[in-house]
Z-matrix of the N, CA and C atoms (Angstrom, degrees):
N
C 1 1.480
C 2 1.535 1 109.28
N 3 1.328 2 112.04 1 142.46
C 4 1.477 3 119.16 2 174.65
C 5 1.516 4 107.41 3 -125.61
N 6 1.350 5 114.86 4 153.00
C 7 1.464 6 119.87 5 -177.77
C 8 1.512 7 109.86 6 -139.97
N 9 1.309 8 114.81 7 147.14
C 10 1.478 9 121.32 8 174.01
C 11 1.513 10 109.21 9 -145.72
N 12 1.340 11 114.86 10 162.52
C 13 1.440 12 121.70 11 175.72
C 14 1.510 13 109.68 12 -112.14
N 15 1.310 14 117.04 13 126.93
C 16 1.464 15 121.68 14 176.61
C 17 1.512 16 108.92 15 -83.78
N 18 1.329 17 114.19 16 102.07
C 19 1.495 18 119.03 17 -171.92
C 20 1.509 19 113.76 18 -64.67
N 21 1.340 20 117.25 19 -23.10
C 22 1.483 21 119.97 20 178.12
C 23 1.539 22 109.84 21 -67.75
N 24 1.331 23 117.06 22 -24.26
C 25 1.445 24 121.66 23 -178.80
C 26 1.524 25 113.76 24 -98.19
N 27 1.323 26 115.53 25 -27.84
C 28 1.477 27 121.53 26 -172.92
C 29 1.519 28 111.75 27 -59.81
N 30 1.305 29 116.99 28 132.49
C 31 1.465 30 122.75 29 177.55
C 32 1.512 31 111.94 30 -110.38
N 33 1.330 32 117.47 31 3.17
C 34 1.449 33 121.56 32 172.77
C 35 1.535 34 113.42 33 71.46
N 36 1.314 35 118.92 34 27.79
C 37 1.445 36 122.52 35 179.89
C 38 1.553 37 112.54 36 -62.97
N 39 1.329 38 115.31 37 -30.48
C 40 1.457 39 119.25 38 178.15
C 41 1.513 40 116.51 39 84.00
N 42 1.350 41 116.70 40 4.47
C 43 1.417 42 119.97 41 -178.44
C 44 1.530 43 110.59 42 -63.21
N 45 1.338 44 115.88 43 -38.57
C 46 1.468 45 119.99 44 179.01
C 47 1.503 46 112.45 45 -59.05
N 48 1.332 47 115.08 46 -41.81
C 49 1.459 48 120.93 47 179.42
C 50 1.501 49 111.63 48 -66.24
N 51 1.306 50 117.61 49 -37.98
C 52 1.465 51 122.35 50 175.46
C 53 1.517 52 112.48 51 -63.72
N 54 1.340 53 115.70 52 -42.82
C 55 1.492 54 121.34 53 -177.91
C 56 1.531 55 111.83 54 -73.56
N 57 1.339 56 117.06 55 -40.65
C 58 1.465 57 121.05 56 -174.93
C 59 1.531 58 111.13 57 -145.58
N 60 1.332 59 115.90 58 76.08
C 61 1.497 60 119.64 59 -178.37
C 62 1.507 61 112.53 60 -68.18
N 63 1.313 62 118.34 61 -14.17
C 64 1.480 63 119.03 62 177.80
C 65 1.530 64 111.37 63 -71.08
N 66 1.327 65 116.34 64 -23.37
C 67 1.478 66 121.41 65 -177.51
C 68 1.527 67 112.91 66 -110.17
N 69 1.326 68 117.39 67 -39.69
C 70 1.477 69 121.32 68 -174.11
C 71 1.514 70 111.76 69 -108.49
N 72 1.365 71 113.85 70 148.61
C 73 1.461 72 119.43 71 171.49
C 74 1.538 73 108.62 72 -148.14
N 75 1.294 74 116.03 73 142.30
C 76 1.471 75 121.95 74 175.62
C 77 1.529 76 106.03 75 -97.71
N 78 1.308 77 114.77 76 123.69
C 79 1.488 78 118.75 77 -176.62
C 80 1.493 79 110.20 78 -97.20
N 81 1.339 80 115.48 79 179.34
C 82 1.456 81 122.01 80 -175.88
C 83 1.512 82 114.14 81 -59.56
N 84 1.326 83 118.08 82 -25.05
C 85 1.457 84 120.68 83 178.23
C 86 1.542 85 113.39 84 -78.08
N 87 1.380 86 115.37 85 0.85
C 88 1.441 87 120.16 86 175.28
C 89 1.515 88 115.82 87 84.47
N 90 1.341 89 116.04 88 7.57
C 91 1.466 90 120.70 89 -178.93
C 92 1.525 91 109.48 90 -111.57
N 93 1.322 92 115.97 91 151.07
C 94 1.439 93 123.23 92 177.29
C 95 1.514 94 108.99 93 -82.40
N 96 1.335 95 115.97 94 142.87
C 97 1.467 96 122.47 95 177.34
C 98 1.507 97 108.63 96 -129.78
N 99 1.357 98 114.33 97 154.77
C 100 1.434 99 120.87 98 176.80
C 101 1.525 100 107.60 99 -96.90
N 102 1.327 101 116.40 100 126.85
C 103 1.461 102 120.92 101 178.91
C 104 1.530 103 111.97 102 -75.00
N 105 1.321 104 116.07 103 -34.66
C 106 1.471 105 120.66 104 179.56
C 107 1.520 106 108.77 105 -146.30
N 108 1.332 107 118.05 106 113.64
C 109 1.452 108 121.95 107 -175.81
C 110 1.540 109 111.89 108 -63.46
N 111 1.323 110 117.43 109 -32.09
C 112 1.446 111 122.41 110 -179.41
C 113 1.534 112 107.35 111 -87.47
N 114 1.327 113 115.24 112 107.55
C 115 1.461 114 121.84 113 -172.72
C 116 1.556 115 108.66 114 -82.64
N 117 1.334 116 115.98 115 124.78
C 118 1.458 117 118.02 116 172.87
C 119 1.539 118 111.42 117 -61.38
N 120 1.314 119 114.33 118 146.64
C 121 1.458 120 119.63 119 -175.24
C 122 1.527 121 113.19 120 -54.23
N 123 1.307 122 117.06 121 -37.17
C 124 1.471 123 120.39 122 -177.86
C 125 1.493 124 114.46 123 -72.42
N 126 1.364 125 117.76 124 -10.90
C 127 1.455 126 121.89 125 178.71
C 128 1.545 127 113.58 126 -107.40
N 129 1.331 128 116.39 127 1.11
C 130 1.453 129 119.68 128 -176.38
C 131 1.507 130 113.27 129 -61.04
N 132 1.344 131 119.27 130 -41.47
C 133 1.441 132 120.97 131 179.01
C 134 1.532 133 112.60 132 -64.54
N 135 1.342 134 116.41 133 -37.13
C 136 1.453 135 119.61 134 179.54
C 137 1.538 136 111.10 135 -68.95
N 138 1.320 137 116.80 136 -36.94
C 139 1.460 138 120.94 137 178.34
C 140 1.528 139 110.01 138 -67.25
N 141 1.326 140 116.48 139 -41.41
C 142 1.476 141 120.27 140 176.40
C 143 1.500 142 110.47 141 -60.86
N 144 1.336 143 117.77 142 -42.21
C 145 1.463 144 122.88 143 179.31
C 146 1.527 145 110.03 144 -63.01
N 147 1.330 146 116.82 145 -43.45
C 148 1.470 147 121.52 146 179.55
C 149 1.546 148 108.84 147 -61.28
N 150 1.332 149 116.32 148 -41.92
C 151 1.473 150 118.79 149 -179.37
C 152 1.554 151 110.54 150 -65.41
N 153 1.328 152 115.59 151 -39.71
C 154 1.479 153 119.04 152 179.80
C 155 1.509 154 111.57 153 -66.27
N 156 1.336 155 117.76 154 -32.85
C 157 1.455 156 121.64 155 -176.69
C 158 1.528 157 113.25 156 -87.05
N 159 1.310 158 116.98 157 -13.01
C 160 1.474 159 120.10 158 -177.98
C 161 1.509 160 109.74 159 -65.37
N 162 1.359 161 117.78 160 116.90
C 163 1.457 162 121.19 161 -176.31
C 164 1.528 163 113.33 162 -67.43
N 165 1.313 164 117.83 163 -23.81
C 166 1.456 165 120.30 164 -178.57
C 167 1.530 166 112.14 165 -101.61
N 168 1.309 167 116.41 166 2.43
C 169 1.471 168 121.86 167 177.04
C 170 1.548 169 110.32 168 55.81
N 171 1.301 170 117.37 169 40.97
C 172 1.450 171 123.96 170 -175.92
C 173 1.516 172 115.07 171 -89.62
N 174 1.354 173 116.55 172 -10.62
C 175 1.466 174 120.78 173 -179.80
C 176 1.531 175 109.01 174 -91.35
N 177 1.327 176 113.77 175 123.83
C 178 1.444 177 121.80 176 -177.88
C 179 1.537 178 107.17 177 -111.57
N 180 1.334 179 114.54 178 124.17
C 181 1.482 180 120.94 179 -179.64
C 182 1.537 181 107.10 180 -109.35
N 183 1.299 182 115.62 181 134.00
C 184 1.453 183 122.74 182 175.84
C 185 1.526 184 106.88 183 -118.87
N 186 1.349 185 114.92 184 115.79
C 187 1.477 186 119.57 185 -178.90
C 188 1.509 187 110.99 186 -78.80
């Protein structure tokens, strides 16, 4: 699984970072970033949960 954040949609709510800080971080510019696009298998469920909870639907998952 790979993941990315569509910055044009991101509103910087930080929910993704709360759900899965191993993969997501909100930087000083107020946008969420992916630390590692290739998601380890043990974090896939957390990344999916972060995507589901993202209010702006900015998290894109590629299976």
